[in-house]
C-alpha positions in Angstrom: 0.2 -0.1 0.1 1.1 3.6 -0.7 -0.2 5.9 1.7 -1.1 9.7 0.5 -1.6 12.1 3.4 -3.8 9.4 5.7 -5.6 7.8 2.4 -4.3 4.5 1.6 -4.1 3.5 -2.3 -3.3 0.4 -3.8 0.2 0.6 -5.6 -1.8 -0.7 -8.4 -3.9 1.9 -8.7 -1.4 4.9 -8.3 0.3 6.2 -11.5 2.4 9.5 -11.5 1.0 11.0 -14.8 3.5 12.1 -17.0 2.8 14.2 -20.1 0.7 12.2 -22.4 -1.6 11.1 -20.3 -5.3 11.0 -21.2 -6.6 12.8 -17.8 -9.8 14.7 -18.4 -8.9 18.5 -18.5 -11.4 20.7 -16.6 -12.7 23.9 -16.5 -12.3 25.3 -19.9 -11.9 22.0 -21.9 -9.4 23.7 -24.2 -6.8 21.3 -25.6 -3.0 21.6 -23.6 -0.8 23.6 -25.3 2.4 22.2 -27.0 4.9 22.1 -24.6 7.4 24.5 -24.4 10.9 23.5 -26.8 13.4 24.2 -24.0 11.5 21.5 -21.8 11.0 19.3 -24.5 14.7 19.1 -24.9 15.4 18.3 -21.7 12.9 15.4 -21.4 13.0 14.0 -25.2 9.7 13.0 -26.6 7.0 14.0 -24.0 4.3 13.4 -25.8 4.7 9.1 -25.5 1.2 8.1 -24.3 2.5 4.8 -23.0 5.3 6.5 -20.7 4.2 5.7 -17.0 6.1 5.6 -13.7 4.6 3.6 -11.0 5.0 4.4 -7.9 6.7 1.5 -5.8 5.9 0.7 -1.7 9.3 2.4 -0.9 7.6 5.9 -1.4 5.4 5.3 1.2 3.9 8.1 2.8 3.3 11.5 1.8 3.2 13.8 4.7 3.5 16.9 2.6 0.3 16.7 0.6 -2.0 17.7 3.6 -3.5 21.1 2.7 -6.5 22.8 4.3 -9.8 22.6 2.9 -13.0 23.3 4.2 -15.3 20.4 4.7 -17.3 18.8 1.6 -21.1 20.2 0.7 -23.6 19.5 3.4 -22.3 20.9 6.7 -22.1 23.9 8.7 -22.4 27.5 7.8 -20.9 29.4 10.7 -17.7 30.5 9.8 -15.9 32.1 6.6 -13.2 29.4 5.9 -15.1 26.4 7.4 -18.4 27.5 5.5 -19.5 24.5 3.5 -22.3 26.4 1.7 -20.2 29.7 0.6 -21.3 30.9 -3.0 -25.0 30.9 -1.7 -27.0 34.2 -1.1 -26.4 34.0 2.3 -22.7 33.0 2.4 -21.1 35.3 5.1 -17.5 36.9 4.3 -16.1 38.9 7.3 -15.2 42.4 6.2 -11.8 44.1 6.5 -11.5 47.2 9.4 -8.3 48.6 9.9 -8.3 47.3 13.8 -8.7 44.0 12.2 -11.5 41.6 11.0 -15.4 42.4 11.7 -18.5 40.8 12.1 -19.8 38.9 9.1 -22.2 40.5 6.2 -23.9 38.8 3.4 -21.2 38.4 0.7 -23.3 39.9 -2.2 -23.3 43.2 -0.5 -19.3 42.9 -0.6 -18.4 41.4 -4.1 -16.7 44.7 -5.6 -15.2 45.5 -2.6 -13.5 42.0 -2.1 -12.3 42.3 -5.7 -9.9 45.0 -4.9 -9.1 44.5 -1.3 -5.3 44.2 -0.9 -4.1 41.3 0.3 -0.4 40.9 2.4 2.8 39.6 1.0 6.0 38.2 2.4 8.2 41.2 2.7 11.7 39.7 2.6 15.1 41.0 1.0 15.7 39.0 -2.4 12.7 37.2 -1.9 9.6 36.7 -4.8 6.8 38.2 -3.4 4.7 35.5 -1.4 0.9 36.2 -0.4 1.1 35.7 3.2 -1.8 33.0 2.7 -1.8 31.0 -0.4 -3.9 28.6 -2.2 -3.5 24.9 -1.4 -4.8 22.5 -4.0 -4.5 18.9 -2.8 -8.4 18.4 -3.1 -8.5 19.3 -6.9 -9.2 16.1 -8.3 -8.8 13.8 -5.5 -11.1 11.2 -4.7 -10.2 11.1 -1.1 -11.7 14.6 -0.3 -15.3 13.2 -1.3 -16.4 16.7 -3.2 -16.8 14.7 -6.3 -16.6 15.6 -10.4 -18.6 19.1 -10.1 -16.3 20.4 -7.9 -13.4 19.1 -10.2 -14.5 20.0 -13.3 -16.0 23.4 -12.2 -15.6 24.5 -9.0 -11.9 24.3 -8.5 -11.0 26.5 -11.6 -13.5 28.9 -10.2 -11.2 28.8 -6.9 -8.2 29.6 -8.6 -9.9 32.5 -10.8 -10.9 33.9 -7.5 -7.6 33.9 -5.8 -6.0 35.5 -8.4 -8.6 38.2 -8.7 -7.8 38.6 -4.9 -4.3 38.9 -5.4 -3.5 35.4 -4.0 0.0 35.1 -5.8 0.8 31.8 -4.2 -0.4 28.4 -5.6 0.7 25.0 -4.6 0.0 22.0 -5.9 2.5 18.9 -6.7 2.1 15.9 -9.7 0.8 13.4 -7.0 -2.3 15.1 -6.5 -5.3 13.8 -8.2 -2.2 11.6 -10.1 -1.7 15.3 -12.4 -5.4 16.8 -12.3 -4.4 19.1 -9.8 -2.2 20.6 -12.3 -4.2 20.4 -14.8 -6.8 22.2 -13.3 -4.3 24.7 -12.2 -2.6 25.2 -15.5 -6.2 25.3 -17.2 -7.3 27.9 -14.8 -4.9 30.4 -15.3 -5.0 31.5 -18.6 -3.7 34.4 -19.7 -3.4 35.6 -15.7 -0.2 33.1 -15.6 2.2 35.9 -14.7 -0.1 37.0 -11.6 0.9 33.8 -10.1 3.7 32.1 -8.2 3.2 28.5 -9.2 4.7 26.0 -6.9 4.5 22.2 -7.7 5.8 19.0 -6.2 8.6 16.4 -7.3 7.2 12.8 -6.0 10.9 11.6 -4.9 10.6 8.0 -6.8 14.3 7.4 -7.7 14.8 10.8 -8.1 17.8 10.8 -10.4 18.8 13.9 -12.4 17.3 12.5 -15.3 14.1 11.6 -13.5 14.1 14.8 -12.1 14.4 16.8 -15.4 12.0 14.4 -17.3 9.2 15.0 -13.8 9.4 18.6 -14.2 8.9 18.9 -17.8 5.6 17.0 -17.1 4.3 19.1 -14.4 5.4 22.4 -16.4 3.1 20.9 -19.6 0.2 20.1 -17.3 0.4 23.6 -16.0 0.5 24.9 -19.2 3.7 27.1 -18.1 7.4 27.4 -19.7 9.2 28.1 -16.2 8.5 26.8 -12.7 8.3 29.3 -10.2 9.1 27.0 -7.1 9.7 23.3 -7.6 9.6 21.3 -4.4 11.2 17.7 -3.5 7.9 16.2 -1.8 9.6 14.5 0.9 13.1 13.4 1.6 13.9 9.8 0.2 15.4 7.8 2.5 17.5 6.0 0.0 18.9 8.7 -2.3 20.9 11.4 -1.1 20.0 14.9 -1.8 23.3 15.5 -3.9 21.5 13.1 -6.5 18.6 15.0 -7.0 19.9 18.4 -6.5 22.1 17.8 -9.4 18.9 17.6 -11.6 17.8 21.0 -9.9 20.7 22.7 -10.5 20.5 21.7 -14.0 16.9 22.9 -14.4 17.9 26.5 -12.8 21.0 26.6 -15.3 18.7 26.4 -18.4 16.3 28.7 -17.1 13.3 26.4 -16.6 13.1 26.3 -13.0 13.0 29.8 -10.9 13.2 28.8 -7.0 14.2 25.4 -5.6 12.3 24.2 -2.0 12.2 20.9 -0.1 9.0 19.5 2.0 9.1 17.5 5.1 12.7 18.0 5.5 14.3 18.4 9.1 16.6 20.9 9.5 20.0 19.1 9.2 18.6 17.5 5.7 17.5 21.1 4.3 20.8 22.3 5.2 22.4 19.2 3.5 20.5 20.3 0.1 21.4 23.4 0.0 25.2 22.4 0.6 24.3 19.6 -2.6 22.7 22.5 -4.3 25.5 25.0 -4.2 22.8 27.6 -4.1 19.8 28.5 -1.5 16.9 26.0 -1.1 14.4 28.8 -0.4 11.6 26.9 1.0 10.7 24.2 3.4 7.0 22.9 3.4 6.3 21.6 6.6 2.9 20.7 8.7 2.6 23.8 10.9 -0.2 24.8 13.3 -1.4 25.2 16.9 -1.9 21.6 16.7 1.5 20.8 15.5 4.4 23.2 16.7 7.5 21.3 15.7 8.7 23.7 13.1 9.2 26.2 16.0 12.0 24.5 17.1 14.9 24.8 14.8 12.9 24.9 10.9 11.4 28.4 11.4 14.2 30.0 13.3 16.8 28.7 10.8 14.5 30.5 7.7 14.0 33.8 10.4 18.0 34.0 10.5 19.0 33.1 6.8 16.2 34.9 4.6 14.7 31.5 3.9 10.9 30.7 3.9 8.9 28.1 6.2 5.4 27.3 3.8 3.0 25.9 6.6 0.9 23.2 4.9 -2.0 22.0 7.4 -2.4 25.5 8.9 -5.8 24.3 10.3 -4.6 20.7 10.9 -7.3 20.0 8.0 -10.2 22.0 9.4 -9.7 20.9 13.2 -8.7 24.3 14.2 -12.0 25.8 12.6 -13.6 24.3 15.6 -16.4 22.9 14.2 -16.3 19.3 15.0 -16.7 17.5 18.5 -16.8 14.6 20.0 -20.4 14.1 18.8 -19.7 15.7 15.5 -17.0 14.2 13.5 -15.9 14.2 9.8 -16.5 11.7 7.5 -14.0 11.9 4.4 -11.0 9.7 4.3 -8.8 12.8 5.2 -10.3 13.4 8.0 -10.8 10.1 9.5 -8.1 9.5 12.2 -5.4 11.0 14.3 -7.0 14.8 15.3 -10.3 13.7 14.6 -10.8 10.8 17.2 -13.4 11.0 19.8 -10.7 11.5 22.4 -8.4 13.9 20.8 -11.7 16.2 20.1 -12.6 16.0 23.8 -9.0 16.8 24.7 -8.8 20.0 22.3 -12.1 21.8 23.7 -9.7 23.8 25.8 -7.8 25.0 22.8 -11.2 25.2 21.3 -12.6 27.8 23.7 -9.5 29.8 23.5 -9.7 30.1 19.4 -13.2 31.0 20.4 -12.3 33.7 22.9 -10.0 35.4 20.5 -12.0 35.4 17.9 -15.2 36.9 19.5 -13.0 39.4 20.8 -11.7 40.2 17.4 -15.1 39.9 15.1 -13.0 37.1 13.3 -13.9 33.2 13.1 -11.5 30.7 15.1 -9.9 29.6 11.8 -8.9 33.2 11.1 -7.3 33.4 14.2 -5.6 30.1 13.9 -4.1 31.2 10.5 -3.4 34.8 12.0 -1.3 32.5 14.6 0.8 30.5 11.9 1.8 33.8 10.0 2.7 35.9 12.8 6.3 34.7 12.1 7.8 37.2 9.7 9.5 34.2 7.4 6.0 31.6 7.1 3.6 31.8 4.8 0.6 29.0 4.8 -1.1 27.7 2.1 -5.0 26.6 2.7 -7.7 24.8 0.6 -11.2 26.0 0.0 -14.4 24.1 -1.0 -15.9 27.0 -2.9 -14.6 30.4 -4.7 -15.8 32.6 -1.8 -14.0 31.1 0.9 -10.9 32.1 -1.1 -11.8 35.5 0.2 -12.1 34.7 3.8 -8.8 32.7 4.0 -7.0 35.6 2.7 -8.7 38.1 4.8 -6.9 36.5 7.9 -3.5 38.0 6.8 -5.1 41.2 8.2 -5.4 39.8 11.9 -2.7 40.8 13.6 -2.8 39.5 17.2 -2.0 40.9 20.2 0.9 39.8 22.2 -1.3 38.7 25.0 -3.7 36.8 22.3 -0.6 35.1 21.1 0.3 33.9 24.7 -3.1 32.7 25.3 -3.4 30.6 21.9 0.1 29.2 22.5 -0.4 28.2 26.1 -3.7 26.2 24.9 -1.8 24.7 22.2 0.8 23.6 24.5 -1.4 21.9 27.1 -3.1 20.2 24.2 -2.3 16.4 24.2 -3.5 14.8 20.8 -4.1 10.8 21.0 
């Protein structure tokens, strides 16, 4: 079995699609453009429909895949980020105020304002302009989220376009998400707005030799319909293949101008530093789990980023919706990615004091608990967070969390409550 996040997939059914696969092209249904000539030269003939790469059991666990997303349709409408019916006439999004976030009112009355509302960006020297809240796309075309075909074929594209309208620049995907469908959906939705996005995708590191890295980068670029990848990340460390092998391919891609920045995901600090030494230049980012429910990155990864001008991309900043506070021991989620771990009855019981603190801060700031949890994550100047959405309207609520600046006493209360929480 191969495990993607927490969703087991039979090895025989898991294939990393290369350029010639016949996957459905969502949103506008337009045919894929011809691959860029420089990527053709890297990969040889990228149009071979028979070329597939099967994921072997050695590539066992894809911890880096877990992005936040609201629950599938049919749930509660109480809060913005986790609002399952966003997009209906009564959908609610909190308006922006200079002191933070304000009480929700109907989205229809605010649509023109949201189109032009400013989005906050990372402010680091010699670092690309990354929105503090990015868009995560694991759920695009991935069956384990249980969203269905209409979401993949229609709503996912709307989500990408809405993110761009709002100024959300960081869009994160991976070749393994939906077995290539996530990249295709993103590429189809971008259209002429490609330059407004900072595109980050990931290499699934099965035998990541230099030639494989080059070929897989070309496949991702083709599905995304781009000639250059802004950020190409190693999805997780390969326990058998050293980074000097993988980074050789990354360096060649950078030298040929088809790759902007190199990143890693789920790397320890020591291995991140080893990857930089192997590359011979900076590895800009490390994408790791970081939230009030998982604070391990604060021990060394985030301090290293702060000291060196690097970036930590926080995935699961809401712990897959756990920190929305909408779930409880008697109201547990049903889809595959939320079936275990934090969402056990005992963990949800233990989390009630943390949830109470989130609600208290949210109430005082006229925000939602999810927005407070996101604001806590990105209070670090070198941290950005990627968050998914179940509807286009939720993107605005997610992005608005960057406007909430928590006070020191609020940060202390949340951190203390998080430290006291012990999941099962």
